[in-house]
A tleap script that builds the chain and sets N, CA, C and O, in Angstrom:
source leaprc.protein.ff14SB
mol = sequence {
  NMET LYS SER THR VAL ALA LYS PRO SER VAL
  ASP ARG VAL PHE ARG ALA PHE ALA ASP ARG
  THR ARG LEU ARG ILE LEU ASN LEU LEU ARG
  PRO GLY GLU LEU CYS VAL CYS ASP LEU VAL
  ARG VAL LEU GLY SER PRO GLN PRO LYS ILE
  SER ARG HIE LEU ALA TYR LEU ARG GLY ALA
  GLY LEU VAL THR THR ARG LYS ASP GLY LEU
  TRP ILE HIE TYR SER LEU ALA PRO ALA ASN
  SER ARG PHE HIE GLN LYS LEU LEU GLU CYS
  LEU SER CYS CYS PHE THR ASP VAL PRO GLU
  LEU ALA LYS ASP ALA LYS ARG ARG ALA GLU
  SER CYS GLY THR ARG ASN CYS CYS CASP
}
set mol.1.N position { 0.838 -1.174 0.000 }
set mol.1.CA position { 0.000 0.000 0.000 }
set mol.1.C position { 0.885 1.240 0.000 }
set mol.1.O position { 1.751 1.388 0.863 }
set mol.2.N position { 0.672 2.127 -0.960 }
set mol.2.CA position { 1.457 3.353 -1.062 }
set mol.2.C position { 0.787 4.465 -0.286 }
set mol.2.O position { -0.439 4.527 -0.195 }
set mol.3.N position { 1.611 5.352 0.279 }
set mol.3.CA position { 1.049 6.498 0.974 }
set mol.3.C position { 0.689 7.578 -0.034 }
set mol.3.O position { 1.269 7.646 -1.118 }
set mol.4.N position { -0.256 8.409 0.324 }
set mol.4.CA position { -0.625 9.514 -0.552 }
set mol.4.C position { 0.320 10.676 -0.302 }
set mol.4.O position { 0.920 10.789 0.766 }
set mol.5.N position { 0.442 11.532 -1.298 }
set mol.5.CA position { 1.368 12.645 -1.219 }
set mol.5.C position { 0.596 13.944 -1.350 }
set mol.5.O position { -0.092 14.167 -2.347 }
set mol.6.N position { 0.709 14.793 -0.354 }
set mol.6.CA position { 0.085 16.109 -0.410 }
set mol.6.C position { 0.981 17.042 -1.215 }
set mol.6.O position { 2.196 16.852 -1.280 }
set mol.7.N position { 0.372 18.040 -1.821 }
set mol.7.CA position { 1.162 19.016 -2.564 }
set mol.7.C position { 1.918 19.892 -1.562 }
set mol.7.O position { 1.303 20.583 -0.750 }
set mol.8.N position { 3.257 19.860 -1.623 }
set mol.8.CA position { 4.055 20.602 -0.635 }
set mol.8.C position { 4.098 22.091 -0.947 }
set mol.8.O position { 3.907 22.508 -2.089 }
set mol.9.N position { 4.352 22.883 0.090 }
set mol.9.CA position { 4.546 24.313 -0.120 }
set mol.9.C position { 5.950 24.537 -0.671 }
set mol.9.O position { 6.864 23.758 -0.401 }
set mol.10.N position { 6.110 25.593 -1.434 }
set mol.10.CA position { 7.395 25.896 -2.070 }
set mol.10.C position { 8.498 26.063 -1.031 }
set mol.10.O position { 9.600 25.545 -1.211 }
set mol.11.N position { 8.214 26.780 0.054 }
set mol.11.CA position { 9.265 26.999 1.049 }
set mol.11.C position { 9.680 25.699 1.727 }
set mol.11.O position { 10.859 25.512 2.029 }
set mol.12.N position { 8.738 24.806 1.970 }
set mol.12.CA position { 9.080 23.528 2.609 }
set mol.12.C position { 9.932 22.658 1.689 }
set mol.12.O position { 10.847 21.977 2.151 }
set mol.13.N position { 9.639 22.677 0.402 }
set mol.13.CA position { 10.432 21.906 -0.559 }
set mol.13.C position { 11.851 22.463 -0.627 }
set mol.13.O position { 12.816 21.698 -0.634 }
set mol.14.N position { 11.985 23.786 -0.677 }
set mol.14.CA position { 13.323 24.374 -0.701 }
set mol.14.C position { 14.100 24.036 0.562 }
set mol.14.O position { 15.300 23.770 0.495 }
set mol.15.N position { 13.439 24.042 1.706 }
set mol.15.CA position { 14.126 23.659 2.954 }
set mol.15.C position { 14.542 22.194 2.912 }
set mol.15.O position { 15.601 21.838 3.430 }
set mol.16.N position { 13.730 21.352 2.309 }
set mol.16.CA position { 14.091 19.936 2.186 }
set mol.16.C position { 15.342 19.777 1.323 }
set mol.16.O position { 16.212 18.962 1.628 }
set mol.17.N position { 15.426 20.549 0.256 }
set mol.17.CA position { 16.577 20.471 -0.642 }
set mol.17.C position { 17.806 21.173 -0.063 }
set mol.17.O position { 18.911 20.992 -0.574 }
set mol.18.N position { 17.635 21.961 0.984 }
set mol.18.CA position { 18.744 22.741 1.541 }
set mol.18.C position { 19.650 21.932 2.453 }
set mol.18.O position { 20.698 22.430 2.865 }
set mol.19.N position { 19.282 20.707 2.780 }
set mol.19.CA position { 20.082 19.889 3.686 }
set mol.19.C position { 20.858 18.837 2.886 }
set mol.19.O position { 20.288 18.130 2.055 }
set mol.20.N position { 22.147 18.747 3.144 }
set mol.20.CA position { 23.026 17.835 2.398 }
set mol.20.C position { 22.593 16.369 2.532 }
set mol.20.O position { 22.575 15.641 1.540 }
set mol.21.N position { 22.251 15.936 3.733 }
set mol.21.CA position { 21.840 14.538 3.922 }
set mol.21.C position { 20.559 14.252 3.159 }
set mol.21.O position { 20.426 13.190 2.549 }
set mol.22.N position { 19.613 15.183 3.184 }
set mol.22.CA position { 18.364 14.963 2.448 }
set mol.22.C position { 18.612 14.921 0.943 }
set mol.22.O position { 17.967 14.145 0.237 }
set mol.23.N position { 19.530 15.736 0.444 }
set mol.23.CA position { 19.891 15.663 -0.981 }
set mol.23.C position { 20.479 14.302 -1.317 }
set mol.23.O position { 20.171 13.717 -2.355 }
set mol.24.N position { 21.322 13.809 -0.431 }
set mol.24.CA position { 21.930 12.495 -0.658 }
set mol.24.C position { 20.859 11.403 -0.674 }
set mol.24.O position { 20.915 10.490 -1.498 }
set mol.25.N position { 19.889 11.493 0.232 }
set mol.25.CA position { 18.810 10.510 0.276 }
set mol.25.C position { 17.986 10.581 -1.011 }
set mol.25.O position { 17.692 9.551 -1.617 }
set mol.26.N position { 17.616 11.783 -1.424 }
set mol.26.CA position { 16.839 11.932 -2.654 }
set mol.26.C position { 17.595 11.345 -3.844 }
set mol.26.O position { 17.011 10.668 -4.690 }
set mol.27.N position { 18.879 11.607 -3.899 }
set mol.27.CA position { 19.684 11.070 -4.994 }
set mol.27.C position { 19.715 9.545 -4.959 }
set mol.27.O position { 19.628 8.899 -6.003 }
set mol.28.N position { 19.837 8.968 -3.768 }
set mol.28.CA position { 19.865 7.509 -3.651 }
set mol.28.C position { 18.540 6.870 -4.032 }
set mol.28.O position { 18.510 5.716 -4.459 }
set mol.29.N position { 17.455 7.599 -3.884 }
set mol.29.CA position { 16.138 7.066 -4.230 }
set mol.29.C position { 15.811 7.203 -5.717 }
set mol.29.O position { 14.813 6.649 -6.177 }
set mol.30.N position { 16.622 7.919 -6.464 }
set mol.30.CA position { 16.352 8.104 -7.894 }
set mol.30.C position { 16.221 6.784 -8.644 }
set mol.30.O position { 15.295 6.655 -9.445 }
set mol.31.N position { 17.091 5.794 -8.435 }
set mol.31.CA position { 16.951 4.537 -9.180 }
set mol.31.C position { 15.780 3.661 -8.726 }
set mol.31.O position { 15.335 2.793 -9.477 }
set mol.32.N position { 15.286 3.874 -7.527 }
set mol.32.CA position { 14.187 3.052 -7.027 }
set mol.32.C position { 14.150 3.046 -5.515 }
set mol.32.O position { 14.968 3.684 -4.853 }
set mol.33.N position { 13.192 2.319 -4.983 }
set mol.33.CA position { 12.949 2.348 -3.540 }
set mol.33.C position { 14.053 1.668 -2.740 }
set mol.33.O position { 14.757 0.776 -3.213 }
set mol.34.N position { 14.162 2.138 -1.502 }
set mol.34.CA position { 15.097 1.581 -0.531 }
set mol.34.C position { 14.428 1.595 0.834 }
set mol.34.O position { 13.497 2.365 1.072 }
set mol.35.N position { 14.910 0.739 1.731 }
set mol.35.CA position { 14.442 0.807 3.113 }
set mol.35.C position { 15.484 1.582 3.933 }
set mol.35.O position { 16.582 1.866 3.454 }
set mol.36.N position { 15.124 1.910 5.151 }
set mol.36.CA position { 16.008 2.694 6.008 }
set mol.36.C position { 17.354 1.994 6.187 }
set mol.36.O position { 18.398 2.646 6.177 }
set mol.37.N position { 17.333 0.668 6.351 }
set mol.37.CA position { 18.599 -0.041 6.586 }
set mol.37.C position { 19.550 0.111 5.399 }
set mol.37.O position { 20.765 0.177 5.585 }
set mol.38.N position { 19.004 0.167 4.174 }
set mol.38.CA position { 19.851 0.401 2.997 }
set mol.38.C position { 20.483 1.794 3.075 }
set mol.38.O position { 21.677 1.956 2.824 }
set mol.39.N position { 19.682 2.780 3.420 }
set mol.39.CA position { 20.188 4.155 3.497 }
set mol.39.C position { 21.223 4.300 4.606 }
set mol.39.O position { 22.220 5.001 4.434 }
set mol.40.N position { 21.000 3.653 5.728 }
set mol.40.CA position { 21.967 3.686 6.832 }
set mol.40.C position { 23.293 3.106 6.368 }
set mol.40.O position { 24.353 3.676 6.625 }
set mol.41.N position { 23.230 1.984 5.692 }
set mol.41.CA position { 24.449 1.318 5.229 }
set mol.41.C position { 25.201 2.176 4.213 }
set mol.41.O position { 26.422 2.304 4.305 }
set mol.42.N position { 24.506 2.754 3.263 }
set mol.42.CA position { 25.164 3.532 2.219 }
set mol.42.C position { 25.691 4.862 2.752 }
set mol.42.O position { 26.811 5.256 2.430 }
set mol.43.N position { 24.893 5.555 3.563 }
set mol.43.CA position { 25.291 6.873 4.052 }
set mol.43.C position { 26.196 6.824 5.273 }
set mol.43.O position { 26.903 7.788 5.565 }
set mol.44.N position { 26.175 5.698 5.989 }
set mol.44.CA position { 26.995 5.587 7.190 }
set mol.44.C position { 26.520 6.485 8.314 }
set mol.44.O position { 27.318 6.913 9.147 }
set mol.45.N position { 25.230 6.775 8.348 }
set mol.45.CA position { 24.637 7.619 9.395 }
set mol.45.C position { 23.747 6.763 10.278 }
set mol.45.O position { 23.269 5.715 9.843 }
set mol.46.N position { 23.515 7.194 11.514 }
set mol.46.CA position { 22.661 6.424 12.420 }
set mol.46.C position { 21.209 6.373 11.923 }
set mol.46.O position { 20.721 7.308 11.288 }
set mol.47.N position { 20.543 5.275 12.224 }
set mol.47.CA position { 19.166 5.066 11.785 }
set mol.47.C position { 18.216 6.178 12.229 }
set mol.47.O position { 17.395 6.616 11.423 }
set mol.48.N position { 18.289 6.659 13.489 }
set mol.48.CA position { 17.372 7.736 13.878 }
set mol.48.C position { 17.536 9.005 13.030 }
set mol.48.O position { 16.552 9.671 12.709 }
set mol.49.N position { 18.768 9.329 12.675 }
set mol.49.CA position { 19.021 10.507 11.847 }
set mol.49.C position { 18.403 10.332 10.464 }
set mol.49.O position { 17.749 11.244 9.959 }
set mol.50.N position { 18.603 9.177 9.855 }
set mol.50.CA position { 18.044 8.902 8.532 }
set mol.50.C position { 16.512 8.946 8.595 }
set mol.50.O position { 15.867 9.507 7.709 }
set mol.51.N position { 15.942 8.356 9.637 }
set mol.51.CA position { 14.479 8.348 9.783 }
set mol.51.C position { 13.916 9.756 9.922 }
set mol.51.O position { 12.862 10.058 9.362 }
set mol.52.N position { 14.601 10.613 10.658 }
set mol.52.CA position { 14.149 12.007 10.795 }
set mol.52.C position { 14.165 12.726 9.449 }
set mol.52.O position { 13.237 13.464 9.117 }
set mol.53.N position { 15.227 12.504 8.681 }
set mol.53.CA position { 15.307 13.130 7.360 }
set mol.53.C position { 14.219 12.593 6.434 }
set mol.53.O position { 13.622 13.353 5.671 }
set mol.54.N position { 13.963 11.306 6.496 }
set mol.54.CA position { 12.900 10.725 5.668 }
set mol.54.C position { 11.539 11.291 6.049 }
set mol.54.O position { 10.709 11.549 5.178 }
set mol.55.N position { 11.305 11.484 7.337 }
set mol.55.CA position { 10.041 12.074 7.782 }
set mol.55.C position { 9.902 13.495 7.234 }
set mol.55.O position { 8.814 13.897 6.823 }
set mol.56.N position { 10.988 14.246 7.227 }
set mol.56.CA position { 10.942 15.606 6.689 }
set mol.56.C position { 10.641 15.573 5.192 }
set mol.56.O position { 9.831 16.356 4.697 }
set mol.57.N position { 11.298 14.662 4.477 }
set mol.57.CA position { 11.073 14.542 3.032 }
set mol.57.C position { 9.639 14.123 2.722 }
set mol.57.O position { 9.048 14.586 1.747 }
set mol.58.N position { 9.081 13.245 3.556 }
set mol.58.CA position { 7.676 12.857 3.385 }
set mol.58.C position { 6.767 14.050 3.606 }
set mol.58.O position { 5.823 14.269 2.847 }
set mol.59.N position { 7.049 14.820 4.643 }
set mol.59.CA position { 6.246 16.003 4.941 }
set mol.59.C position { 6.308 17.048 3.840 }
set mol.59.O position { 5.359 17.807 3.643 }
set mol.60.N position { 7.421 17.088 3.125 }
set mol.60.CA position { 7.586 18.024 2.014 }
set mol.60.C position { 6.983 17.477 0.727 }
set mol.60.O position { 6.971 18.162 -0.296 }
set mol.61.N position { 6.481 16.242 0.776 }
set mol.61.CA position { 5.868 15.638 -0.408 }
set mol.61.C position { 6.853 15.115 -1.426 }
set mol.61.O position { 6.492 14.902 -2.584 }
set mol.62.N position { 8.097 14.903 -1.014 }
set mol.62.CA position { 9.133 14.458 -1.944 }
set mol.62.C position { 9.356 12.956 -1.929 }
set mol.62.O position { 9.967 12.411 -2.849 }
set mol.63.N position { 8.867 12.280 -0.894 }
set mol.63.CA position { 9.089 10.843 -0.726 }
set mol.63.C position { 7.764 10.169 -0.370 }
set mol.63.O position { 6.952 10.723 0.372 }
set mol.64.N position { 7.562 8.982 -0.902 }
set mol.64.CA position { 6.395 8.174 -0.541 }
set mol.64.C position { 6.885 6.891 0.129 }
set mol.64.O position { 8.069 6.558 0.076 }
set mol.65.N position { 5.960 6.188 0.752 }
set mol.65.CA position { 6.305 4.946 1.443 }
set mol.65.C position { 5.439 3.808 0.946 }
set mol.65.O position { 4.336 3.999 0.434 }
set mol.66.N position { 5.990 2.608 1.120 }
set mol.66.CA position { 5.254 1.383 0.851 }
set mol.66.C position { 5.569 0.432 1.992 }
set mol.66.O position { 6.732 0.102 2.226 }
set mol.67.N position { 4.547 -0.006 2.700 }
set mol.67.CA position { 4.749 -0.902 3.828 }
set mol.67.C position { 4.716 -2.342 3.323 }
set mol.67.O position { 3.852 -2.723 2.533 }
set mol.68.N position { 5.675 -3.127 3.797 }
set mol.68.CA position { 5.773 -4.544 3.437 }
set mol.68.C position { 6.078 -5.307 4.722 }
set mol.68.O position { 7.238 -5.453 5.106 }
set mol.69.N position { 5.030 -5.792 5.382 }
set mol.69.CA position { 5.214 -6.452 6.670 }
set mol.69.C position { 5.703 -5.446 7.694 }
set mol.69.O position { 5.056 -4.427 7.937 }
set mol.70.N position { 6.849 -5.737 8.293 }
set mol.70.CA position { 7.435 -4.837 9.285 }
set mol.70.C position { 8.265 -3.727 8.658 }
set mol.70.O position { 8.670 -2.793 9.350 }
set mol.71.N position { 8.522 -3.817 7.361 }
set mol.71.CA position { 9.450 -2.899 6.708 }
set mol.71.C position { 8.712 -1.819 5.943 }
set mol.71.O position { 7.639 -2.050 5.385 }
set mol.72.N position { 9.305 -0.640 5.925 }
set mol.72.CA position { 8.788 0.464 5.126 }
set mol.72.C position { 9.834 0.800 4.073 }
set mol.72.O position { 11.003 1.028 4.383 }
set mol.73.N position { 9.394 0.824 2.841 }
set mol.73.CA position { 10.276 1.142 1.719 }
set mol.73.C position { 9.952 2.549 1.235 }
set mol.73.O position { 8.786 2.930 1.135 }
set mol.74.N position { 10.985 3.305 0.939 }
set mol.74.CA position { 10.848 4.700 0.535 }
set mol.74.C position { 11.196 4.853 -0.934 }
set mol.74.O position { 12.096 4.187 -1.445 }
set mol.75.N position { 10.478 5.732 -1.602 }
set mol.75.CA position { 10.775 6.045 -2.999 }
set mol.75.C position { 10.463 7.513 -3.254 }
set mol.75.O position { 9.762 8.162 -2.478 }
set mol.76.N position { 10.998 8.021 -4.359 }
set mol.76.CA position { 10.702 9.401 -4.724 }
set mol.76.C position { 9.229 9.517 -5.075 }
set mol.76.O position { 8.671 8.655 -5.754 }
set mol.77.N position { 8.617 10.568 -4.616 }
set mol.77.CA position { 7.229 10.837 -4.976 }
set mol.77.C position { 7.196 11.319 -6.424 }
set mol.77.O position { 8.075 12.066 -6.852 }
set mol.78.N position { 6.197 10.897 -7.168 }
set mol.78.CA position { 6.082 11.423 -8.529 }
set mol.78.C position { 5.849 12.935 -8.470 }
set mol.78.O position { 5.138 13.436 -7.599 }
set mol.79.N position { 6.452 13.630 -9.396 }
set mol.79.CA position { 6.311 15.089 -9.421 }
set mol.79.C position { 4.841 15.453 -9.620 }
set mol.79.O position { 4.192 14.969 -10.548 }
set mol.80.N position { 4.328 16.307 -8.743 }
set mol.80.CA position { 2.927 16.698 -8.841 }
set mol.80.C position { 2.765 18.143 -9.304 }
set mol.80.O position { 1.665 18.695 -9.285 }
set mol.81.N position { 3.873 18.743 -9.720 }
set mol.81.CA position { 3.826 20.101 -10.267 }
set mol.81.C position { 5.068 20.312 -11.126 }
set mol.81.O position { 6.038 19.559 -11.040 }
set mol.82.N position { 5.020 21.329 -11.936 }
set mol.82.CA position { 6.189 21.658 -12.763 }
set mol.82.C position { 7.374 22.053 -11.876 }
set mol.82.O position { 8.519 21.721 -12.184 }
set mol.83.N position { 7.103 22.750 -10.797 }
set mol.83.CA position { 8.126 23.146 -9.827 }
set mol.83.C position { 8.836 21.908 -9.263 }
set mol.83.O position { 10.065 21.853 -9.235 }
set mol.84.N position { 8.068 20.929 -8.820 }
set mol.84.CA position { 8.596 19.688 -8.261 }
set mol.84.C position { 9.434 18.966 -9.318 }
set mol.84.O position { 10.526 18.485 -9.014 }
set mol.85.N position { 8.938 18.888 -10.547 }
set mol.85.CA position { 9.661 18.222 -11.636 }
set mol.85.C position { 11.004 18.899 -11.891 }
set mol.85.O position { 12.015 18.218 -12.063 }
set mol.86.N position { 11.025 20.213 -11.918 }
set mol.86.CA position { 12.273 20.937 -12.182 }
set mol.86.C position { 13.302 20.725 -11.071 }
set mol.86.O position { 14.499 20.637 -11.345 }
set mol.87.N position { 12.849 20.644 -9.832 }
set mol.87.CA position { 13.784 20.384 -8.733 }
set mol.87.C position { 14.394 18.990 -8.851 }
set mol.87.O position { 15.584 18.809 -8.591 }
set mol.88.N position { 13.591 18.011 -9.239 }
set mol.88.CA position { 14.131 16.662 -9.433 }
set mol.88.C position { 15.118 16.639 -10.600 }
set mol.88.O position { 16.127 15.937 -10.545 }
set mol.89.N position { 14.832 17.400 -11.651 }
set mol.89.CA position { 15.772 17.503 -12.766 }
set mol.89.C position { 17.070 18.153 -12.306 }
set mol.89.O position { 18.155 17.750 -12.726 }
set mol.90.N position { 16.957 19.153 -11.450 }
set mol.90.CA position { 18.138 19.822 -10.905 }
set mol.90.C position { 19.007 18.825 -10.139 }
set mol.90.O position { 20.231 18.836 -10.267 }
set mol.91.N position { 18.377 17.974 -9.354 }
set mol.91.CA position { 19.118 16.956 -8.612 }
set mol.91.C position { 19.884 16.053 -9.576 }
set mol.91.O position { 21.029 15.689 -9.306 }
set mol.92.N position { 19.266 15.692 -10.689 }
set mol.92.CA position { 19.931 14.863 -11.692 }
set mol.92.C position { 21.157 15.555 -12.259 }
set mol.92.O position { 22.177 14.912 -12.509 }
set mol.93.N position { 21.066 16.855 -12.463 }
set mol.93.CA position { 22.194 17.617 -13.009 }
set mol.93.C position { 23.347 17.728 -12.022 }
set mol.93.O position { 24.506 17.804 -12.430 }
set mol.94.N position { 23.042 17.738 -10.731 }
set mol.94.CA position { 24.069 17.889 -9.693 }
set mol.94.C position { 24.947 16.654 -9.560 }
set mol.94.O position { 26.037 16.721 -8.991 }
set mol.95.N position { 24.481 15.544 -10.076 }
set mol.95.CA position { 25.170 14.275 -9.885 }
set mol.95.C position { 26.647 14.353 -10.269 }
set mol.95.O position { 27.502 13.852 -9.539 }
set mol.96.N position { 26.948 14.969 -11.393 }
set mol.96.CA position { 28.343 15.036 -11.833 }
set mol.96.C position { 29.132 16.128 -11.124 }
set mol.96.O position { 30.361 16.072 -11.078 }
set mol.97.N position { 28.446 17.111 -10.575 }
set mol.97.CA position { 29.133 18.234 -9.938 }
set mol.97.C position { 29.372 18.052 -8.445 }
set mol.97.O position { 30.168 18.782 -7.855 }
set mol.98.N position { 28.700 17.098 -7.834 }
set mol.98.CA position { 28.859 16.844 -6.396 }
set mol.98.C position { 29.419 15.433 -6.228 }
set mol.98.O position { 28.669 14.459 -6.288 }
set mol.99.N position { 30.727 15.317 -6.017 }
set mol.99.CA position { 31.358 13.994 -5.948 }
set mol.99.C position { 30.739 13.068 -4.901 }
set mol.99.O position { 30.720 11.852 -5.088 }
set mol.100.N position { 30.239 13.622 -3.816 }
set mol.100.CA position { 29.628 12.813 -2.758 }
set mol.100.C position { 28.424 12.031 -3.284 }
set mol.100.O position { 28.199 10.892 -2.876 }
set mol.101.N position { 27.654 12.635 -4.183 }
set mol.101.CA position { 26.488 11.951 -4.744 }
set mol.101.C position { 26.912 10.763 -5.597 }
set mol.101.O position { 26.280 9.708 -5.556 }
set mol.102.N position { 27.976 10.933 -6.366 }
set mol.102.CA position { 28.482 9.840 -7.198 }
set mol.102.C position { 29.007 8.701 -6.324 }
set mol.102.O position { 28.788 7.532 -6.640 }
set mol.103.N position { 29.692 9.025 -5.236 }
set mol.103.CA position { 30.198 7.992 -4.323 }
set mol.103.C position { 29.044 7.233 -3.673 }
set mol.103.O position { 29.097 6.010 -3.543 }
set mol.104.N position { 27.999 7.962 -3.265 }
set mol.104.CA position { 26.824 7.311 -2.672 }
set mol.104.C position { 26.186 6.351 -3.675 }
set mol.104.O position { 25.822 5.227 -3.328 }
set mol.105.N position { 26.055 6.801 -4.912 }
set mol.105.CA position { 25.430 5.965 -5.942 }
set mol.105.C position { 26.248 4.692 -6.166 }
set mol.105.O position { 25.686 3.616 -6.369 }
set mol.106.N position { 27.548 4.816 -6.129 }
set mol.106.CA position { 28.416 3.649 -6.305 }
set mol.106.C position { 28.245 2.680 -5.131 }
set mol.106.O position { 28.135 1.471 -5.336 }
set mol.107.N position { 28.225 3.209 -3.900 }
set mol.107.CA position { 28.018 2.350 -2.722 }
set mol.107.C position { 26.645 1.681 -2.765 }
set mol.107.O position { 26.503 0.524 -2.368 }
set mol.108.N position { 25.638 2.404 -3.243 }
set mol.108.CA position { 24.296 1.828 -3.358 }
set mol.108.C position { 24.322 0.645 -4.313 }
set mol.108.O position { 23.783 -0.420 -4.012 }
set mol.109.N position { 24.947 0.836 -5.458 }
set mol.109.CA position { 25.007 -0.224 -6.458 }
set mol.109.C position { 25.767 -1.444 -5.930 }
set mol.109.O position { 25.398 -2.582 -6.220 }
set mol.110.N position { 26.810 -1.207 -5.169 }
set mol.110.CA position { 27.624 -2.304 -4.648 }
set mol.110.C position { 26.948 -3.045 -3.507 }
set mol.110.O position { 27.038 -4.271 -3.435 }
set mol.111.N position { 26.270 -2.326 -2.609 }
set mol.111.CA position { 25.743 -2.988 -1.415 }
set mol.111.C position { 24.284 -3.397 -1.520 }
set mol.111.O position { 23.902 -4.442 -0.994 }
set mol.112.N position { 23.472 -2.607 -2.178 }
set mol.112.CA position { 22.038 -2.902 -2.200 }
set mol.112.C position { 21.687 -3.962 -3.229 }
set mol.112.O position { 20.635 -4.593 -3.126 }
set mol.113.N position { 22.528 -4.166 -4.201 }
set mol.113.CA position { 22.250 -5.188 -5.200 }
set mol.113.C position { 22.643 -6.588 -4.758 }
set mol.113.O position { 22.175 -7.572 -5.331 }
set mol.114.N position { 23.504 -6.689 -3.737 }
set mol.114.CA position { 24.033 -7.989 -3.346 }
set mol.114.C position { 23.271 -8.638 -2.208 }
set mol.114.O position { 23.249 -9.865 -2.109 }
set mol.115.N position { 22.646 -7.852 -1.349 }
set mol.115.CA position { 21.906 -8.451 -0.238 }
set mol.115.C position { 20.762 -7.524 0.164 }
set mol.115.O position { 20.795 -6.317 -0.073 }
set mol.116.N position { 19.777 -8.117 0.764 }
set mol.116.CA position { 18.623 -7.333 1.214 }
set mol.116.C position { 18.562 -7.444 2.731 }
set mol.116.O position { 18.360 -8.530 3.273 }
set mol.117.N position { 18.735 -6.330 3.405 }
set mol.117.CA position { 18.760 -6.341 4.859 }
set mol.117.C position { 17.372 -6.617 5.445 }
set mol.117.O position { 17.249 -6.925 6.631 }
set mol.118.N position { 16.359 -6.511 4.642 }
set mol.118.CA position { 14.990 -6.670 5.134 }
set mol.118.C position { 14.531 -8.127 5.126 }
set mol.118.O position { 13.440 -8.428 5.610 }
set mol.119.N position { 15.319 -9.009 4.602 }
set mol.119.CA position { 14.917 -10.433 4.571 }
set mol.119.C position { 15.065 -11.061 5.939 }
set mol.119.O position { 14.777 -12.246 6.109 }
savepdb mol mol.pdb
quit
């Protein structure tokens, strides 16, 4: 079951994009959904910190959830406005200019494809 996404306010979306960890999370979700344990492993941050950032991203309408038993999987919310779409495009453009995003993507590909922490 997917959660519904409310249309976020412009200022809340900009605040969501203003945090480095939240940008990294959004970038990691571009290829598809992940659970918190995947994000913890790739980012090397504590689970409570990642969960707080995910809650903020959900509140901004940038992330949706899918519950599967005890696990919650996070994915990028589909763009519900031209503004939202342009911000996601901007994130795609930053990939080559922010080395940290490229390193995260590489770690995601290496660790999330080989094992599933939710099993």
